KOLMAR-455666 format. One record per residue (C-alpha): x, y, z. Coordinates in nm, 3 decimals, m for minus. Layout:
BEGIN
X;Y;Z .
...
//
This chain:
BEGIN
19.369;0.656;m7.758 .
19.463;0.354;m7.983 .
19.234;0.156;m8.096 .
19.256;m0.228;m8.161 .
19.056;m0.389;m8.422 .
18.954;m0.631;m8.171 .
18.941;m0.441;m7.840 .
18.622;m0.257;m7.928 .
18.660;m0.047;m7.604 .
18.908;0.143;m7.463 .
19.141;m0.049;m7.177 .
19.329;0.269;m7.001 .
19.609;0.102;m6.764 .
19.490;0.305;m6.424 .
19.778;0.529;m6.291 .
19.732;0.502;m5.908 .
19.766;0.761;m5.710 .
19.729;0.789;m5.299 .
19.371;0.788;m5.189 .
19.370;0.714;m4.850 .
19.115;0.891;m4.575 .
18.734;0.929;m4.655 .
18.529;0.669;m4.722 .
18.673;0.433;m4.475 .
18.736;0.016;m4.552 .
18.504;m0.167;m4.767 .
18.518;m0.506;m4.956 .
18.415;m0.541;m5.292 .
18.031;m0.651;m5.360 .
18.162;m0.814;m5.663 .
18.033;m1.195;m5.695 .
18.050;m1.257;m6.022 .
18.032;m1.608;m6.173 .
18.379;m1.583;m6.355 .
18.398;m1.811;m6.670 .
17.995;m2.019;m6.649 .
18.088;m2.079;m6.999 .
18.263;m1.913;m7.306 .
18.027;m1.899;m7.626 .
18.140;m2.085;m7.946 .
17.841;m2.054;m8.132 .
17.868;m1.963;m8.494 .
17.634;m1.685;m8.432 .
17.682;m1.432;m8.155 .
17.651;m1.074;m8.056 .
17.861;m0.840;m7.805 .
17.812;m0.486;m7.728 .
18.038;m0.239;m7.584 .
17.948;0.047;m7.325 .
18.165;0.335;m7.324 .
18.081;0.590;m7.069 .
18.225;0.969;m7.132 .
18.255;1.044;m6.763 .
18.398;1.407;m6.851 .
18.086;1.487;m7.057 .
17.903;1.750;m6.942 .
17.614;1.633;m7.182 .
17.632;1.264;m7.062 .
17.749;1.095;m7.346 .
17.863;0.734;m7.399 .
18.027;0.528;m7.722 .
17.885;0.179;m7.773 .
17.932;m0.079;m8.083 .
17.804;m0.409;m8.159 .
18.032;m0.672;m8.261 .
17.876;m0.958;m8.451 .
18.030;m1.283;m8.527 .
17.846;m1.504;m8.809 .
17.989;m1.814;m8.954 .
18.347;m1.747;m8.893 .
18.342;m1.345;m9.011 .
18.336;m1.071;m8.750 .
18.178;m0.750;m8.806 .
18.135;m0.435;m8.642 .
17.857;m0.193;m8.661 .
18.053;0.098;m8.631 .
18.372;0.160;m8.869 .
18.713;0.225;m8.694 .
18.831;0.518;m8.869 .
19.170;0.326;m8.891 .
19.347;0.061;m9.063 .
19.711;m0.140;m9.001 .
20.011;m0.203;m9.182 .
20.310;m0.420;m9.125 .
20.617;m0.448;m9.296 .
20.467;m0.594;m9.596 .
20.120;m0.589;m9.526 .
19.807;m0.368;m9.508 .
19.474;m0.458;m9.298 .
19.175;m0.277;m9.342 .
18.796;m0.277;m9.343 .
18.591;m0.500;m9.568 .
18.295;m0.475;m9.733 .
17.944;m0.348;m9.536 .
17.703;m0.595;m9.426 .
17.346;m0.439;m9.471 .
17.286;m0.608;m9.098 .
17.592;m0.619;m8.896 .
17.811;m0.352;m9.073 .
18.178;m0.334;m9.149 .
18.362;m0.689;m9.176 .
18.694;m0.684;m8.970 .
18.805;m1.021;m9.092 .
18.768;m1.388;m9.077 .
18.778;m1.524;m8.671 .
18.817;m1.881;m8.505 .
18.702;m1.939;m8.172 .
18.849;m2.229;m7.930 .
18.755;m2.252;m7.563 .
18.831;m1.909;m7.431 .
19.053;m1.800;m7.748 .
18.974;m1.582;m8.024 .
19.187;m1.571;m8.314 .
19.136;m1.288;m8.564 .
19.284;m1.264;m8.918 .
19.217;m0.883;m9.012 .
19.058;m0.813;m9.351 .
19.281;m0.713;m9.611 .
19.214;m0.519;m9.943 .
19.521;m0.664;m10.105 .
19.525;m0.995;m9.949 .
19.765;m0.947;m9.681 .
19.774;m1.252;m9.474 .
20.063;m1.247;m9.184 .
19.886;m1.078;m8.897 .
19.674;m1.266;m8.648 .
19.501;m1.090;m8.336 .
19.447;m1.344;m8.037 .
19.267;m1.274;m7.752 .
19.193;m1.446;m7.438 .
18.863;m1.369;m7.293 .
18.688;m1.416;m6.982 .
18.305;m1.461;m6.944 .
18.103;m1.327;m6.626 .
17.748;m1.407;m6.506 .
17.657;m1.060;m6.392 .
17.320;m1.148;m6.314 .
17.212;m0.874;m5.986 .
17.552;m0.692;m5.981 .
17.542;m0.369;m5.970 .
17.501;m0.185;m6.291 .
17.791;0.093;m6.217 .
18.031;m0.150;m6.116 .
18.046;m0.327;m6.469 .
17.958;0.011;m6.656 .
18.233;0.242;m6.500 .
18.431;0.007;m6.243 .
18.698;0.270;m6.144 .
18.453;0.592;m6.102 .
18.206;0.374;m5.932 .
18.509;0.252;m5.647 .
18.588;0.629;m5.651 .
18.215;0.709;m5.571 .
18.146;0.399;m5.344 .
18.494;0.515;m5.143 .
18.409;0.885;m5.106 .
18.743;0.936;m5.343 .
18.581;1.148;m5.597 .
18.825;1.451;m5.497 .
19.079;1.261;m5.561 .
19.220;1.457;m5.867 .
19.008;1.250;m6.133 .
18.764;1.474;m6.307 .
18.421;1.330;m6.324 .
18.118;1.567;m6.434 .
17.837;1.620;m6.257 .
17.566;1.423;m6.467 .
17.827;1.141;m6.489 .
17.813;1.130;m6.102 .
17.470;1.148;m6.081 .
17.403;0.843;m6.348 .
17.661;0.645;m6.169 .
17.508;0.721;m5.823 .
17.139;0.633;m5.959 .
17.283;0.280;m6.136 .
17.488;0.183;m5.822 .
17.121;0.098;m5.687 .
17.039;m0.107;m6.017 .
17.132;m0.464;m6.040 .
17.155;m0.659;m6.377 .
16.846;m0.859;m6.463 .
16.841;m1.266;m6.506 .
17.008;m1.376;m6.804 .
17.297;m1.084;m6.816 .
17.664;m1.172;m6.886 .
17.953;m1.011;m7.029 .
18.317;m1.097;m7.161 .
18.653;m0.959;m7.035 .
18.924;m0.904;m7.262 .
19.201;m1.049;m7.061 .
19.498;m1.121;m7.274 .
19.585;m0.925;m7.633 .
19.863;m1.042;m7.869 .
19.961;m1.031;m8.241 .
20.171;m1.221;m8.464 .
20.350;m0.921;m8.627 .
20.456;m0.596;m8.520 .
20.246;m0.291;m8.722 .
20.126;0.039;m8.679 .
19.756;0.155;m8.621 .
19.684;0.444;m8.854 .
19.402;0.698;m8.756 .
19.240;0.919;m9.047 .
19.185;1.295;m9.009 .
18.955;1.392;m9.301 .
19.018;1.767;m9.158 .
19.208;1.987;m9.422 .
19.373;2.196;m9.149 .
19.445;1.877;m8.933 .
19.654;1.745;m9.263 .
19.891;2.048;m9.236 .
19.938;1.996;m8.865 .
20.019;1.669;m8.918 .
20.262;1.727;m9.215 .
20.438;1.961;m8.998 .
20.468;1.768;m8.702 .
20.577;1.474;m8.925 .
20.870;1.700;m9.058 .
20.962;1.819;m8.715 .
20.991;1.424;m8.533 .
21.163;1.355;m8.839 .
21.465;1.558;m8.698 .
21.385;1.484;m8.342 .
21.655;1.255;m8.183 .
21.400;1.104;m7.948 .
21.210;1.009;m8.216 .
21.165;0.633;m8.330 .
21.143;0.579;m8.717 .
20.899;0.298;m8.840 .
20.954;0.184;m9.209 .
20.616;m0.002;m9.294 .
20.426;m0.079;m9.628 .
20.390;0.236;m9.802 .
20.452;0.390;m9.445 .
20.698;0.605;m9.284 .
20.637;0.711;m8.918 .
20.800;0.896;m8.644 .
20.677;0.805;m8.284 .
20.764;0.964;m7.931 .
20.701;0.771;m7.590 .
20.484;0.981;m7.322 .
20.674;0.899;m7.006 .
20.359;0.974;m6.746 .
20.143;0.755;m6.996 .
20.351;0.505;m7.114 .
20.237;0.539;m7.452 .
20.412;0.569;m7.806 .
20.215;0.769;m8.059 .
20.337;0.989;m8.337 .
20.256;1.056;m8.705 .
20.259;0.858;m9.050 .
20.288;0.917;m9.397 .
20.109;0.675;m9.591 .
20.113;0.709;m9.972 .
20.093;1.087;m9.996 .
19.876;1.115;m9.695 .
19.937;1.198;m9.283 .
19.777;0.976;m9.005 .
19.822;0.953;m8.617 .
20.034;0.641;m8.605 .
20.040;0.392;m8.284 .
20.257;0.112;m8.279 .
20.234;m0.217;m8.140 .
20.490;m0.448;m8.099 .
20.495;m0.807;m8.165 .
20.363;m1.022;m7.892 .
20.138;m0.934;m7.607 .
19.942;m0.614;m7.641 .
19.773;m0.603;m7.333 .
19.760;m0.826;m7.010 .
19.503;m0.807;m6.738 .
19.765;m0.968;m6.511 .
19.994;m0.681;m6.549 .
19.707;m0.415;m6.431 .
19.653;m0.634;m6.179 .
20.021;m0.639;m6.065 .
20.022;m0.276;m6.043 .
19.753;m0.272;m5.797 .
19.923;m0.540;m5.581 .
20.228;m0.316;m5.579 .
20.050;m0.042;m5.456 .
19.875;m0.264;m5.210 .
20.223;m0.381;m5.064 .
20.391;m0.017;m5.056 .
20.070;0.119;m4.869 .
20.104;0.146;m4.485 .
19.752;0.266;m4.459 .
19.535;0.000;m4.375 .
19.215;0.193;m4.517 .
19.426;0.259;m4.852 .
19.464;m0.105;m4.837 .
19.128;m0.241;m4.830 .
19.045;0.044;m5.065 .
19.292;m0.083;m5.308 .
19.204;m0.464;m5.271 .
18.829;m0.340;m5.354 .
18.958;m0.203;m5.701 .
19.155;m0.471;m5.747 .
18.864;m0.719;m5.726 .
18.639;m0.467;m5.946 .
18.872;m0.462;m6.245 .
18.933;m0.882;m6.229 .
18.574;m0.933;m6.287 .
18.507;m0.609;m6.513 .
18.324;m0.640;m6.879 .
18.425;m0.508;m7.196 .
18.144;m0.653;m7.398 .
17.772;m0.737;m7.279 .
17.503;m0.961;m7.398 .
17.177;m0.861;m7.558 .
17.031;m0.866;m7.192 .
17.296;m0.687;m7.040 .
17.320;m0.386;m7.276 .
16.948;m0.338;m7.326 .
16.968;m0.312;m6.931 .
17.214;m0.080;m6.969 .
17.055;0.166;m7.232 .
16.715;0.170;m7.077 .
16.900;0.296;m6.747 .
17.066;0.577;m6.968 .
16.748;0.670;m7.112 .
16.574;0.701;m6.782 .
16.854;0.874;m6.622 .
16.909;1.111;m6.894 .
//
């Protein structure tokens, strides 16, 4: 999946399939207090929790973003960098406490603007994220940690072609009965946009992968449906996956090959597009049960979380250890 320097958790546009029957109609139990206040303090920390629902060993990815005096750090490396027509944007020096410097960040109201770090002092790219804040005290933990699979589980739709491991299913079932404690809050990435077209290049250090990518790059260079990008020190070729509407390919940056994901200038992600897709499914459905279920999914996603405050992430980690 494509990584974004500010989008620390993966946002997947759901491909909704027919899911009528089973479970019956139910309304969302989401009573989140939207936008109680958008944090703007000079120091703040937020963590992600991305459950691998397909892993038989029950695992997750987590990262902590730290904002300190106008700088953004992440606890783990992105293993990627970005190139524009004339710029290079990579990771900065490692802070002994916070991790990897991502760049300079300014916060005004609910808008965060990141100027990504550049080792060659490139300055044209800006990534702007509109946040929503939610008070999630007493909310079901499962409804925030994995709203889509929680929805499938709650409506007895787990056999609808969406695979989830038995351990993940057991974990979500357990935490569906656990609520977030007092003081829990989260942030949602509501809209992400950028000021310049860029390519994100993801490294694969394995020598075998370099050979594979080099051959793929050569093949794509003669593929009539491939799109060519010429960026700073970079030539890339990409194709569009029609099923997932994702464009990806391979790039040669200087003398090395990388997985490549292009982002056009402008809006990269908009929650309203996802909500609109669900509304279209609702309007197209003639099944009353399915309509009710889709409306419930819409409410869950509208109040979904990407970043958790210290109280909330501590509760999630405790629940994971307890079930593990």
